[in-house]
N, C-alpha and C positions, 0 to 999 in steps of 0.2 A: 515581489509584491508582497507577500505575507510578513517579510522581515520589515518592509517600509510601514506597514501597519503596525507592526509590534512597536517600531520605534516611536511612532506617532502616539500610540497608547502610554508608552512610558512616559513621554513628554507631557502628555495630558494629565496623567495620574500624579506626576511630580507637581505640576502646576509650572514647569520649567519653562523658562525662555532665555534666549541668548546663547551664544555660542558654546560656551563651557557647559551648560545644561544640556545642549543637544549632543555634545561629544559624550557626556556622562551617559545619557539615554541610550547612544549607539554602543557604548561599551557594555551596557548593561543587556541590551538586546542580544550583542554578541555572546554574553556569556548564557543567557537563555537559549540561543540558537545551539551552541556547542554541548549543551546538557540534553538536548533532545536525541534520543537515540535514532540512528539511521535504520529504519525498519526494512526499507528495501533493499539496502545493501545487505544486511542479514539474510533476508530472503534470496537475493541473487547468490550469495556464497553457500547456499545449503547444499549438501551433496545428495543427489537424488538422480536416478536412472533415466537416461533420454526417454525409454519406453513408458516410464510412470508420468514424466513431463508431458508426453505425446497422449498418453490417455487422459491425461487432466485436461490438456487443450482441447481435446475432441468432446469431452463433457462439457467444458466451458462454452465451445462453440454450440452446442445443442442447447445450452441453457442461453444463449445470446448474451454472454458474457465476456466472450473472446472474439475478436475480429480478425486476428492474425493468422499467419499460416501454420498449420499443425504440422510442426517440424521436429518436436522433441528437444528443442532448444529452450532453455531457461533464460527468458530475457525479461525485461522490465514491463512489457505488455502483458506477458504470461503472469507475472508477479501481481499487476495491478488487477486483472481478472480474477485472480485467486482472492484477493483482498475484497474485492467487490462481491464474491460469492460469500466469503466468509460474513461480511457485514450483513448481507441479506439473510443469512441463516444462522445469526445469533453467535457467531464463534469470534475469538480474538482476531483482528484483521492484521495479522502478520506476515501474510503471504507465504507461510510455511506448509509445503506439501506433506503434512504427517499422514500416516495411515490413516487416522479419524477423517481427516479431510478428503482424503482420496475415496475413501468409502462413501462419505456423504456426497461427494461430486457424482459418483457412479450412480447412487441412488436416485439422486434428484434428476439427473440426465435420463435415466431409465423411465422414471415418472413423466418427464416432459415429452418423451418419445412416444410414449403411450397414448397422451393425450392430443399430441400434433396429428 
């Protein structure tokens, strides 16, 4: 869906019509797509202990950012929840569980637990 919109935007920007223009727009959109880093893949490839992932999942659950099973497995659902937390708290949304992010998660979860 995103790439379809990107293709249409390129077509509109160029004022392009016709098959060859559409092909050029698709090629340009593909170049743009390839230049965008795969943040989720990088986050999923991070080396982190299952205990640290489980602690993050528990904190994210407390913060209502994570709805999955607290199992210590780093998966796309966990990465997306980490990214949501990062966005909500002014961090770069890369899904990487650095020590700084882990501390921030624990602090935020502790505050949320005392409020609830």
